[in-house]
C-alpha positions as protocol buffer text, in pm:
chain_id: "A"
residue {
  index: 1
  type: UNK
  ca { x: -6192 y: 4510 z: -3996 }
}
residue {
  index: 2
  type: UNK
  ca { x: -6166 y: 4239 z: -4262 }
}
residue {
  index: 3
  type: UNK
  ca { x: -6397 y: 4222 z: -4563 }
}
residue {
  index: 4
  type: UNK
  ca { x: -6576 y: 3925 z: -4408 }
}
residue {
  index: 5
  type: UNK
  ca { x: -6626 y: 4108 z: -4080 }
}
residue {
  index: 6
  type: UNK
  ca { x: -6769 y: 4406 z: -4268 }
}
residue {
  index: 7
  type: UNK
  ca { x: -7007 y: 4177 z: -4460 }
}
residue {
  index: 8
  type: UNK
  ca { x: -7112 y: 4012 z: -4135 }
}
residue {
  index: 9
  type: UNK
  ca { x: -7184 y: 4355 z: -3985 }
}
residue {
  index: 10
  type: UNK
  ca { x: -7391 y: 4447 z: -4292 }
}
residue {
  index: 11
  type: UNK
  ca { x: -7588 y: 4122 z: -4268 }
}
residue {
  index: 12
  type: UNK
  ca { x: -7663 y: 4172 z: -3898 }
}
residue {
  index: 13
  type: UNK
  ca { x: -7729 y: 4547 z: -3894 }
}
residue {
  index: 14
  type: UNK
  ca { x: -8079 y: 4687 z: -3869 }
}
residue {
  index: 15
  type: UNK
  ca { x: -8215 y: 4881 z: -4163 }
}
residue {
  index: 16
  type: UNK
  ca { x: -8181 y: 5202 z: -3960 }
}
residue {
  index: 17
  type: UNK
  ca { x: -7814 y: 5123 z: -3889 }
}
residue {
  index: 18
  type: UNK
  ca { x: -7751 y: 5058 z: -4259 }
}
residue {
  index: 19
  type: UNK
  ca { x: -7925 y: 5379 z: -4358 }
}
residue {
  index: 20
  type: UNK
  ca { x: -7738 y: 5579 z: -4096 }
}
residue {
  index: 21
  type: UNK
  ca { x: -7400 y: 5452 z: -4210 }
}
residue {
  index: 22
  type: UNK
  ca { x: -7500 y: 5514 z: -4573 }
}
residue {
  index: 23
  type: UNK
  ca { x: -7603 y: 5869 z: -4491 }
}
residue {
  index: 24
  type: UNK
  ca { x: -7334 y: 5980 z: -4246 }
}
residue {
  index: 25
  type: UNK
  ca { x: -7017 y: 5782 z: -4322 }
}
residue {
  index: 26
  type: UNK
  ca { x: -6712 y: 5990 z: -4410 }
}
residue {
  index: 27
  type: UNK
  ca { x: -6587 y: 6003 z: -4766 }
}
residue {
  index: 28
  type: UNK
  ca { x: -6368 y: 5702 z: -4840 }
}
residue {
  index: 29
  type: UNK
  ca { x: -6526 y: 5477 z: -4576 }
}
residue {
  index: 30
  type: UNK
  ca { x: -6413 y: 5120 z: -4659 }
}
residue {
  index: 31
  type: UNK
  ca { x: -6773 y: 4997 z: -4629 }
}
residue {
  index: 32
  type: UNK
  ca { x: -6847 y: 5178 z: -4955 }
}
residue {
  index: 33
  type: UNK
  ca { x: -6549 y: 5079 z: -5166 }
}
residue {
  index: 34
  type: UNK
  ca { x: -6482 y: 4789 z: -5397 }
}
residue {
  index: 35
  type: UNK
  ca { x: -6652 y: 4452 z: -5337 }
}
residue {
  index: 36
  type: UNK
  ca { x: -6778 y: 4541 z: -4987 }
}
residue {
  index: 37
  type: UNK
  ca { x: -6930 y: 4863 z: -5122 }
}
residue {
  index: 38
  type: UNK
  ca { x: -7124 y: 4672 z: -5386 }
}
residue {
  index: 39
  type: UNK
  ca { x: -7233 y: 4419 z: -5125 }
}
residue {
  index: 40
  type: UNK
  ca { x: -7351 y: 4702 z: -4896 }
}
residue {
  index: 41
  type: UNK
  ca { x: -7550 y: 4862 z: -5177 }
}
residue {
  index: 42
  type: UNK
  ca { x: -7715 y: 4534 z: -5275 }
}
residue {
  index: 43
  type: UNK
  ca { x: -7803 y: 4434 z: -4916 }
}
residue {
  index: 44
  type: UNK
  ca { x: -7931 y: 4782 z: -4834 }
}
residue {
  index: 45
  type: UNK
  ca { x: -8168 y: 4779 z: -5130 }
}
residue {
  index: 46
  type: UNK
  ca { x: -8285 y: 4428 z: -5038 }
}
residue {
  index: 47
  type: UNK
  ca { x: -8348 y: 4533 z: -4677 }
}
residue {
  index: 48
  type: UNK
  ca { x: -8531 y: 4845 z: -4798 }
}
residue {
  index: 49
  type: UNK
  ca { x: -8768 y: 4621 z: -4992 }
}
residue {
  index: 50
  type: UNK
  ca { x: -8812 y: 4393 z: -4688 }
}
residue {
  index: 51
  type: UNK
  ca { x: -8898 y: 4668 z: -4439 }
}
residue {
  index: 52
  type: UNK
  ca { x: -9136 y: 4855 z: -4667 }
}
residue {
  index: 53
  type: UNK
  ca { x: -9198 y: 5224 z: -4717 }
}
residue {
  index: 54
  type: UNK
  ca { x: -9342 y: 5308 z: -4375 }
}
residue {
  index: 55
  type: UNK
  ca { x: -9043 y: 5161 z: -4191 }
}
residue {
  index: 56
  type: UNK
  ca { x: -8804 y: 5331 z: -4431 }
}
residue {
  index: 57
  type: UNK
  ca { x: -8964 y: 5669 z: -4363 }
}
residue {
  index: 58
  type: UNK
  ca { x: -8959 y: 5607 z: -3986 }
}
residue {
  index: 59
  type: UNK
  ca { x: -8592 y: 5512 z: -3993 }
}
residue {
  index: 60
  type: UNK
  ca { x: -8508 y: 5814 z: -4206 }
}
residue {
  index: 61
  type: UNK
  ca { x: -8692 y: 6051 z: -3973 }
}
residue {
  index: 62
  type: UNK
  ca { x: -8529 y: 5896 z: -3668 }
}
residue {
  index: 63
  type: UNK
  ca { x: -8186 y: 5960 z: -3818 }
}
residue {
  index: 64
  type: UNK
  ca { x: -8269 y: 6319 z: -3907 }
}
């Protein structure tokens, strides 16, 4: 997957999908390295603010 494809996935993923990948990705996953990793972190924190605390907790509980 190219960097642009990874960024597109990040932009289109639900908050729960982002949180799940953040929580369960294997060490060294390319989504969390270099420029894409910084982009993921920034977008995840932005989405967290957008969905609010209740949705964050629900997504976290759904993931286990």
